[in-house]
N, C-alpha and C positions, 0 to 999 in steps of 0.2 A: 623660247622659254617653255619648260616642261610643265604641262598641265597636271595638277594634283587631282587624282580621282577620289571622289568622296563616296565612301561605302555606306549605303543605307542599311541600318540595322533594324531588326523587328521592334526594338524598344523605341527607336525614333518614330516609327510609324504609329505605334500605340500612343505615344505622347501627342503626336500630331492629331490623331483622331479624337483624343480626349480634350485637347486644349485649343485647337484651331477654331476660329470664328467662321471658317469657310463653310458655305452651304453643303458642299460635297462631303466634308468631314462629318458634319452634323447628320447628314442623310445616311452615311455609312455607319455611324455610331448607333443611330436609331435602328437600322436593320440588324446590326450585330446584337443589340440588346433584345430585340424582338425574338431572335433565334435563341439567344442565351437563356432568356427567362420564359420561353414557351412551356406551357404546361397543358396537359389534357385535364378535363374536368373530372372530379371525383364523383363516380356514379355509385350511389349507396348500395343498390341491389347487386352490383358486381364487386365493388372494392371492399365492402365490409366482410363478406364471406371469404374473399381472397386474403384479407388481412388475418382473419381467424385461422385459415389454413396455414398461412405463413408462420404464425406464432406457434401453432401446434407442431408443425414440422420442425421448427427450430428447437422447441423444447424437447421433443422426442429424440432428436439427434443429440442434443446436449446430455440428456439422461442416459442414452445408450452408450455414448463415449465415456461418460463419467463412470458408469457401472462396469463396463467391459474393458476399459483401457486405462483412463487416468488414475482411478482409485487403486487398482491392483499394482499398477506401475509404481505409484508413490509409496504404497505400503512396503514394497520390496526394499525401499531405501531406509525404512524405519527400524530402530532398535527393538521397539516394542509398541503395540497399539492395542486399544481396548475395543469395545463393541460399538456398533452404530456410528462409525466414523463417516462424516459427510463432507466430501470434497466437491467443490463446484467451480466452474469457470476455468477448467484446465488443471494444470499441475504447478505447484510452487517451484520456484527456482531454488535449488540447494547448492550452495557454494562452500568450498573448503571442507575440512574434516569436521564432522559434527555427528554426535549421537543424539537421536531424536526419539523421545518416548511420549506417547499419547495415552490419555485415559479414555474413559467411555464418553460417548455423545459429544465428541469434538467436531466442530464445524469450521472448515478452513477454506478461504478463498484461494483459488489457483493463481490469482494475480497477487502473489506475495513472494518475498525473498527470505530465505532462512540461510544464514551463513555462519560458519565457525572460523575462529581465528586460525589462520594457516600455520603460524609459527608457534602455537601453544605447545608447551612441553607435554601436556596431557590433553587428550581429546575433549574439546568443549562439549557441554551437555545442554540440550534444550528439553525441559521436562514440563509437559502440559497436563494439567489435571482433568477432572471430569466436567462435562457441560461447559466447555470453553468455546468462545467465538474468536477466531483470528480473521480479521476483516480484510477488505480490499486494499491492495497496495501497502500492506504492512511489511516492514523490514525488521527482522529479529537478528541482530548481529551479536553472536554469542562469543564473549571473550573467554570466560571460564564456565559460567553457568547462568542460565536464565530459567526461572521457575514461574509458571503461571498457575496459580492455585485454582481450586474448584470454583466454577461459576464466574470466572473472569471474562470480561468483555473488552475486546480491542476493536474500536471502530476503524474507519478508513484512514490510511496514511499514517498509522502509528509507527514510530521508530524507537526501538529499544536498542540503545547504542552501548553494548557491552564492551566494545573496543573501537578506537577511532580510525584505525587503518593506516595512520601515518604518525611518525614521531614529531615532537614539538621542535626539536633542533632542525634548523633549516638546511644545514649541510647534510645531515643524515637523511632528511626528507628528499633532498635533491639526488642523493645516491640510491634512492629506492629502498632504503632500509625500513623494517617494520616498526610499529610503535613499541614502546618499552613496557615492561611488566607493570610499572607504576601507573600506566594509563588504562589498565584493564581492571574490570571489576564485575562482580555478580550483580544481577538484577532480579529482585524477588518481588512478585506481585502476589500478595496474600489473597485468601478467598474473597470473592464477591467484589473485587476491584473493577472499576469501569473507567477506561481511558477513552475520552471522546476523540473526535476527529482531529488528526494532526498533532497529537501529543508526542513529545520526545522525552524519553527517560534516559538519563546518563548512567554511566557505569558506576557501580557501587551503591545503588539506590534500592531501598526497600520501601514499598508502599503498603501500609497497614490494611487490615481486613475492612472491606466495605467502602473504602474511600473512593470518591469520584473526582476525576481530574478533568477540568474544563478544556474545551477545544483550543488547540494552538498553544498549549502550555509547554514549558520546558522544565522538567523536574530534575534538579541538580543535587538534591539532598533528600534524606528520608522524610516520608510523610506519615503521620500517625494514623491509626485506625479510625473509621467512622467520621470522616470530615469531607467537605467539598473544598478542593484546592484549585488554584489557577494562577496564571500569570507567567511572566518571563523575568526571573526564575519563578517557579511555582511556589506559592505560599498558602497557608491555610486561610480560607475565606470565611468558613462557618462550620460549626459541627452539624452532623446529621442527627436530629433529635426526634423525640416523640415515638410514634408507633414504629417508624423505620428502625430506629436504634434498638427498640425492644426486640424486633424480629431478628436483627443481626446478632443480638446477645443470646437469643434462644438456641 
């Protein structure tokens, strides 16, 4: 009778060490954990200055690469840009055919994606006004046009979905065909709009001046000026009143 050879796998050994009641397994696991979690003590006189030096070196290198490399490299991709453009954390990913115009005092995270619809008959346009923040992990998918008015604020993980990337028809989608023109629309954020973290704005939507959209909302239709909106889909929660509204109207 042929004897079947049993192959011992690393996973089996790991499970034996974790679950076996054997004193040998427990002793081995204790030794492994002692090595795994070994730490040297933090010595304030040594590690505080070392931490400060680390932060300074990191910030100096980030500023040097921002000034000498990432910013001029990204500017070469732009159609037009204003003064005092501040790019941080690297360089945004730009996909597809896209004309990008920036106003003055724009601040943009390098951990962002700007993409234009590849099958558009006319080159899509991304127009960003003055004093605009484009935050961390934003995705601006431009079907035809996306406009960010002056003083707009986009927090982290905002998605402006000017086109979906796929058709609704499953056969066309399986064939790798693009979305239809009916699925594409402009997105307009008027002056002073603030989109909080994780907001999605769908194609064809205009958000009125000064409106604030709560975190995690999905905006599927136009929102008026001067309101707080939120939800899925987003709806008007309350008007912005009093002194704030007076300042907006000024």
